[in-house]
N, C-alpha and C positions, 0 to 999 in steps of 0.2 A: 300727838303721837302718843302711844301708849308708853308709861313709863318704863317698862320692861325692856324698852330698846334705846333709852336715854341714859342709862348707867354709865357713869364716867370710866369705869374698867373697860367699856367697849370701844373706846376711843384712844388714839395715839396722839401724842402732843405733837403739834406742828411743826415746831422748832427741830425736835429730834428726827422727825420725819425728813424735813429739809435736809439735814446733815447725812441722811442714808442717802438721798439722792446724790449728793455730791461723792459720796462713797461710790456709787455706781458709776459716776464719770471716771472717777480715779480708777476704778477697776479696768477701764479702756485702756488708760496708761499703763497698766500691768499686763495688759493682754500682749503675749508674745507672738500671737497671730497677726498681729497688725504691722504694717510698715512701720519704721521706727519714728519719723518725724510726726506721723498720726499720733503715736502715742505722746510724743513731746507736746501736740497740740491739745490733746486732752488734759494733760496736766497743767497747762496754762489757763484752761477753760476754769479748772477747780480752784485755781487762785482768784480769778477775776469775780466768779460766784462768791467765794468766801469774803472778798472786800463788800460786794453789796450786802451780804447777811450780816456782817457785823455792823455797818453804817446804818442798816434799815431796823433789821429785827432785832439784834443784841442792844441796838441803841433804843429802841422802844421798850424793851423790858426793863431797862436801866430807869427809864424816865418814869415808868411805872413804880419802880422800887423807891424812887425819890419822892414820889407824890404819895408813898404809903398805900398804893392800891393793892388791895388783895384779893381781888374777885379772882375765882379760879378760871382755869381755861377748860376747854372742851375735855380735857383728859383729866381734870380735877387737880391741876397744879398751879399754884400761885406764883407770881412772878419771879420772886426771891428763889423758889425752888428751881423753877425752868432756868434761871442763870445759872445756878449750881451745876445741874445735870449737863446743860449744854456746854458749860464751860469745860466739864471733863472730857466731853466727847470732842470738843473743838481741839483741844490739846492733843489727844489721841489722833485725830485726823491730821494736824500739821505734821506731826511726828511721822505719820504714814507718808504725807506728801513728800517731804524731804529724803525719806528712805528711798522712796521712788524715784526721785531725782537723782539720787547718789548711785542707784542701780542703773540708770540710763546713761549716765556719763562715760563709762567704758564701752558700751555699746556704739555710743556716737564716735568716740575715738578711733574704734576698729573700722569705722567708715570714712575716717580722714576728717572727721569734724571735731574740733577740739574746743570746749569750754575752758579758759584758764581759770582753774580754781582759787589761785591767789597771786597777787603781784609778786609775791616773794618767789614764786616758781618760775619766773622769767628767765630765760636764757640771756646773756650779754646783748647779743644783737636785738632779740626783742625790747629789752630794757631801754636800749638806745631809741628805738622807734617810739615807745611808748612815753618816755620822757620828753622827747621832741614834740609829739602829739599835744602833751599836756601843755607845753609852753606856747605853742603856737596857737592852738583851738580853745584849750579849756580854760587856762589860768586867765584870760582876759574877761571872761564871763563870770567867774566865781565872785562871792562876796562872804569873805569870812566874817563872822560875828562873834565877838567875844562877851563875855558876861561879866559885869563888876557891879560896883556900888553906883556908878554913873551910866551904865548900860544894862538896863532891864533885859530879862528872858526874852527873847524874840518870839513872834508868832510863828509857829510851825505849822505850815499849812496841810490840810487833809491830803492824806496819801502821797504826800511828796517825800522823795528819799534824801536823806540827810547823812552827814557824818558828823559824830560828836567826838570831841577830843579834850582830854584834860592837857593844858598847858602850863609849863614852869617858866617865869621869867628868869632869864640868864644874868640880870643885873642884882636882883634881890634873892641872895642866896638862901634866906630862910622862908622865903615866901611860900603860902600854900599854894596847890595847883589851882588854877583858874578853868572854868568851864568854857568851851568855844564850840560853835556849830557853823558848818557850812552847807548850804543846799545843793544837792548834785542837780545841776541845771537840766530842766525838762526839754529845753529848747535843743539841746545836741542829743546825738543818738546814743542809746545806752550802750549798745553793743558797738564796739570798735574792732575791725578787722585788722590783724597784724600781717604785714605781707610774710609770705613764705616762698621757698624755692623747691620744695618738694611735692607740690600740687595738693597739699592739704589746706584745710581753711581753719584758721585759728582766730578766735573770738575772745576779746577781754570786756569785762563789765567797766562802765564809766567810773563807778564809785571805786574801783580798784585802782584805777589810774589816778584818781584824786588822793586816795588814801596813801598811795605810795609816794606822791609828791606834797603830801599835806605840809610837811615842814617849810616849804616854800612860800606857804601862806603865813605863817608865823615867825619872822626872821629873828626876832629877839627873844624868842622863846624855844624852850624844848618841848617837843611833843611828847608827853609821857604814853600816851595810848590814843588811839583813835579807832572808832567803830562805826559802821553805818547803822542807821536806824530809821525808822518809819512809823508813824501814828496814823490812826483813822479815828475820825470824829462823827459824832451824831450827825447824819446829813438826812434825817427825817424832817422835813420842811413842816414846821408847825404855823400855819396859814389861818388867820382869823377872818374867815370869808363874810361873817356878820358885819364886822365893823370896816371890812375894806372897802373903801369908796370906789377904788380903782383896782381891781384884781391883779392886771397886768404889772402896775407898779408895785404893788404888795408883794408878788412872787419874785420881782426883781429885787426887792429888799432881801426876801429870804434867801435868794441865791447868794448874796453876800455874806450872810450869817453862817452859811453852811460851813464856810473856813474856819468859823470861830466856835463850832459846837464843841460840846464836851468831849475830851480825848478818850476813847472807851477801848484802845488796843495800842500796846507798844510792841513792835517787833524790832528785835536787836541781835546783834551777833552773839552766839552762845559763848563766846570766849570774852565777853564784855568785861572790862575792870569794874569791880564791885562799887567804887566810889563813883564812878562816871554813871553807873546804872541808877544809883541812889539819888543823884542830882536830877536825873531825867525823871524818875518817878515823883519824887518831890514837886519839880517845877509843873509837870504835867497832870499832878495829882491821879497818878495811876496807881491801882492796887497790884499786889503780888499776882494775883489770879488773872490779871488782864495784860501780863508780860509774857510774851512769846520768844523764847530763846531760840533762835535759827541756825541750825547745822547746815548753813550753805548761803547762797545770795537772796536777800530779801525781794519779795514781789516776783514770785515766778511767772508774772504776764509778760515778762521779756522773752520767754520761751516761743511766744508767738512770732516774735521777729527770727527766731533760729528757725522756727517751721519755714518761715520763707525766704530762707539765705538761698542765693543761687545756685544752681546745680542740684545734685542729690535727688533728681526727680524719681528714681527707683525707691526712694525712701517714702514716697507720698502715695496715696491712692490717686489714681488717674481722674483728672479733672471732668467734672461731668458739665455737659451744655444742655441746658433746658430745652424742651424740644417744642416744635409747633404744636398747635392745638388742631387736629385733623378735621374737627367739624366746622373751622372758620375757613370759608373760601376768599383767599387773599384778593380775588378779583372783585369782590363785593365790599361795600361798605361794612362796618361792624353793625350798623342799625339794621342792614338787609339781613345779615347773619342772624342776628338776634330774632327778628320776625320770623324765621324759619323753625324756631323752637329754642328752648331754653339751652343754654351752654354751660357746661359744668367744667370749671377749671381745677387743675391739680398741680400745685406749686410744691418744690422747684421742678417736678418732674417735666411740666409743662411751662413753656415760657410766661412770665409776667407781662409781656408785651401787650395782650388784648387789654388789660386792666389800664394800662398807660394810653394805648391807642382810643380807649372808650371816651377818656376826657380829651385827648388830643383832637380826635375828630370831631367831637362836639365842639370844642373851642373854635374852629373854622367852619363848621356847617352852618349855611346861612338859614335853615330851617331849625336850627336849635334856638330856643328862647331862653332856657335858664338850665344852670347847671348847679347843683347842691350837694356838698360833700362834707363828710366828717373825717378830720385829721387827727390821729393820735401819736404816731411816731412816723417820719419821713426821713428820706435820705439827705445827706449833705448838700448834693447838687439835684434836687428831686425834678424830674421831667414832669411829674404831675401838677407840681407848683407852677412850673413855666407854662404849662397849658392852661391853668387857670387864670394865670395873669394875661395871657393872650386871650382867652375868652373875654375877658373884661375889656380888653382894649378894642375887641371886635364888637362891642355893645351888648353882649350876653348879660343876663341877670346872673352873677355869681354870688352864691351864699356859700360860706365855708365856716364849719365850726372847727378851730383849731383848740385842742386841749391843753391849757399852759399847764396843767397839773401832772402830765405824764412824766413820772419819775426819771430823774437824770436826763430828760429831754427838754426840760422847762426852757433852759436858755436858748436852744435850737428853735424849739416852737415859738418862742416870743419872737425871734428873728423873722421867721416865716410870716407870723401874722402880721406885723408891721408892714412887711414887704407886699403882701397880700391887700392891705388896707389901703396902702399908697397906691396902688395900681387900681383901686376903685372897686375892688370886691367887698361884699358886706361881710364882715368878719364877727363872728361870735365867740367870745372868750370862755366857752364852757359854761357850765351851770352852776350856780351857787351851791355847794355842799355835795355835789355830786362830779364824778368824773364820767366824761363821756367816750366811752370805750368802744363803741360800736363801729364797725365798717360798712359804710353805706354811701352810694353815690347815686343821684337821682339827675336823670337828663329829661327835660322836657322840649320835645320836638313838635313843630307845626307840621301835619303832614295832609296829603290830599283828601283823606278821610277823617280829618280833624287832630286834636291834640293826642299825641300818643307818649307815655311816659316809659323811660328805659331805665333800668335799674341793676346797680352792681352791688350784691351783697358778699362779704366775706368773712372768713375767720380769722384773717391776719390783717397787718397794718399796709397801708399805701405805701410802702417803702421798697422801691425797686432793687436796693442792695440786699437787704435781708430776704427778700423772696426768691433768691437764688439758694439760701441757707436754710430757710423755715420750711417746714411741710405746712401747707395751708390748702384750704379749699375756697372755691368762690363759684358765684353763679350769676349770669348775666341772662336777664329776663326782661320782657315787656309785658308780662302779665298785668291786666287790669287790676285785679285785686291787690298785688304787690305793690304797683305804682300809687294806688289810692293810700295804701298803708304808708309807703315812703313819703308821701307828701304829709300825711298826718305826723310822721316822725319829725320832719323838719319844721312843720308848725308848732309842734311842740317844743321843739329846741330854741326856735327863734321867737315864739311868741306866748310861751308857756300855756299853750291850749292843751288840754288833756281831752283825748278822744275816748267817746262814749264806748267804743268797741274796735277790734281789729279783724280783718279779713283772714289775713294768713299769718301776720307776724305777731310774736308775743315779745314785749320789750319790758325790760327792768328800769326802774325799780318797782314798778307797781303791779305788774302782771305776770312776770316770768317765774317767780318761786311758785306762785299758785299752778302755773301751766305744767311745770316740772313734776310737782307733787301730784296732780291730777292723772299726768301720764303713768307714773310709777304706781299709784293707787288703781289704776284701771287694770295693770297687769297684775297686781295682787288680788284683785276681786277675781280675774279670769281664774287664776291658780286655785283660789279657795273653791270656785265652781267647777273644779275638775278638768278645766281646758290647759292646754298650753299655754305658756307664758314665758316671755323672754326678753332681756334687756340687754344691749350693748351700749356701752359709752365710752366715748374717747375724749380726754381733755388733759388739760395741763396739771391741773389740782384739784383735789377733793378735800374739803375739812368743814364743810356745813355740817352742822349737828342734825338740822331738821331732815336735810335729804339722805344723810346716813342713816338717821332712824328709819326714814320711810324705805329704803334698800334693806334694811334689816327686818322690817316687817314682811316686805315681799319675799325675801329669802326664806324666812320662816313659813310662808304660806307655799313655798314650792316654785318661786320664780327663779328661772336660770338666769343669773347676773353675770356678764363677763365685762370687766372694767380695764380700759387701757389708759393708766394715769403716768404721766410722764414723770411728775415731781412729787409734790407733798400728798402724801394720802393718811388721813386721819383714821380710816375705817379699819378694822381688824377682820381678817377671815378667819374661817375655821372655829369659831365659836358655838359650840353645840347648840341647836335649837335657835340660833340667831342668823349666823353668817355662814353656815355651811354650803350653801349654793352660791356662794360669791367667790369669783376668781378676781385677781389684780395682777396686772403686767406692766412693767415700764420698758420702753424702748429707748435705748441710748445709742445712736447711732452716727454716721457723718453728718446728717442733717437734724436740724432741732424739731421734734415733734411738737407742733404747735396748733393744729387743727383741733376743733372741737365738732364731734359728730355723736349724735344719739338716735338709737334705733330701738323701738318698740314693737314687739310682734302683734299685738292687738288681735289676737284670736284669728291669725292668718291674714288679716288686712293690715299689712305692717305700715308703720310711718317711720319717716326718716327726717332728722332735723338736723340742722348745722347752724353754728353761730360763734358769737365773739366771747361768750360767756363760761367761765369754768364753774363748778360746783363749790363756790365760796361765797360767805356771807358778804363781802365787799362787791362781789360781782351780781349777787341777786338783790342786795338791798341799798347800795351805795353808788352804783354806777349805772350809767345808761347804756343797756346792752340789748342785742337784737338775736332773736331765735328764729329762723326761716325754715320752712319746709322743701324738701325735694319730692316733687310730686310725678314728674315725668317717669314712666316705669323703666326706660332705659337707663335714665340717670340713677335711678335708685338702685339698680343692678350693679353698676359702676361704683356707687358708693358702698354696697355690701360687699364687693369684691374687696374693696379697701380694707374694710375691717375684718374680713376673713384672712386676707393674707397678714395682717399684722396679729390676729390671734394664733397664726400659723407659726409666726417666727420664733426659730428654736436657736439662733445665733446671738441675736442683740437683744433679746427680751430677758428682763428680770422678773422672777414671779415671787408675789409676796406669800410668805409661809405664815402658819398660825402662830409660831414663836415671834413673828414681827421682822424676822429677817428676809432679805431678797436673795435669791439663788438662780443660776442659769438653769435652764431645762436640761433634762437629761436625754439627749437625742437618741441613744442608742444606735440602732441600725438605720433609724430614720435618715432620709435626705436632709441636709442642711437648708433651711429657709431663712433668708435674709431679706426682710420687707422692703426696705429701701433700695436694695439692689434689684429685686424683682420689679418695682416700680420704674426704676430707671430702664431695664430692659423692655418693659411693656411700652413706656413712651417713646423710646427710639423706634420700635416696630410701628407704633401707630404714627409717628411723625414722618415715617418715609413715605407713608401713602399720601401726604400732603406735599408732593413734590412741587407745587406751584409756589410753595413757601418756604424756601431754604432760610435757614436761620444764619443771621448776620453774627458771626463770632465777635465782632468788634462790640457789639451790646452787651457782651458779657466778660466780667472781670474773672482774674482767677479766683478759684474758691478759696474762702478764707474762714476761719471759725470766728464764732461769736460766742459769747457767754450764753449758757442756756440756764438763763436765771429765771427766778419767780415773775420779775416784773415784766418778762418779755410779752 
């Protein structure tokens, strides 16, 4: 790529861009047009996101600084410089978080929902209840730990909530205060409801109850001070796959080490005693810049429990029930439906049931010979896993690639892998040096006219729970060309065989980057020849230098480029002569935008692709990813409609400006367009046509929020 499009000043630092993304989520918590508990939900999500950012991204930069690694990032920043700048932004962001929290408290109280700010504000009656609750329920679980010459400083577990205290012996009058700590037990509910007689709901945090009664834990001491604190540790697993004889065992060992990683952040009550803070900083080896003084309760993820408190339905968005897929006739088997033509799935607007049924029906169909599937993240009680086990019980050949290196799902995936293996499935534990992130299922069926291959390809995980919360696309097909490619994919995964070519699919890490670059360069060539050229791309993150440089070259040539990027975006818009033809928008709504869709005008013969990969180096170079085409003209129209509605969104969209900020569109007199709401309405209208397939609401749990993090 020409050097003119790869200058450092043309790129945004990835970590700073991520903080901007969490700012956009926080803006939803500030949005007064949203129901109050929805605002609480978004505030909780920012806290969950921030935890992962520290444990992975900040931790990674600290590792680089420790190793004296000085290579510049895409924006020309060295690790130490990045840490300094993101540190300032993170302190600013946390202060903004807690100001938002303080602003929401009186609004909750006006609705009769009280979060007790401090145990010191309890009434006499409330105090009696809280103290009895402590003695009956909390006290038996607690383990206070003092630190002295015979008792070393204990291991403080990652993300655990604790109370630190300075205690003074009643017997030794001249003794210096000693340090003690007690972990707030995670086995007990963090929110405790206090009985009321006025119809209101009063909630107090468990750490407030413990702090109020902490003297009862140290009977021979006076408690000088006590303050909640919480640390986060480096949780980026360092796995040496080259020397690991057994990848499963190596990951199991690494998971245990995660609790012992370097402490990278200390959160503590803003009014903390200075002596107590000095003890914690010294023992945890925490620097001043990594201390966050909190004006409010630590770990705002508890707000998700507040969101789910009984009652207050008027303070939430109405629950949405995923709708039937009108192209699927419930009186026919799914295989008969697929033979009639490719089926496009749009989740969560349409139910995830067809994906589950695809595996479930295959597991009991006597004509099915084999099922092959990749699993990256699955639910805790996965019906797909159950179907795969049943298939093995029924004598089918079942091959499952379970990606053990799916971040923060490693332990869950290890459990499923062992269970599948025990059931007789052939389990592959990922590939050395790569993460298998692709979403593909192959069913081989022996039919009257011979062997037929049925394939599901998707942009999201085989997780029936998050499928109600993430926006994703899927394709069910029995195309011969895609079936042959699917077989080649699984042969590559299980036998390391490298196909000479592909019919329809493009697969990372060997072929996908070249495919994307050739598609972008084709539009660039058309623009240079005076023809219309247009690219629309929707993804989670964009931070690959080569792809961005190619987009800059296309923009400079006159290609119209419209990007829908949920999270990280290292591209800059509005650079004269470079990116003036590029627009970027991010949509933050009630569902997590997760689908990846790519449109290329191709001189009027348009091409549409979907897949599992973002435009990031890790997706293109270090993961197994699949890009698949949508070729049916009617389905292409449906996908284009999805892109057009999202580009028209003027309520939940945030538009990237030339100065690097994101702003909401100025609607003026225009009608409001909320893409997610529109898709809900359209799915309901289409679902009603399929009167023979009513949705069984028992299949769907109440909508909850999930972190909209980078790893999703």
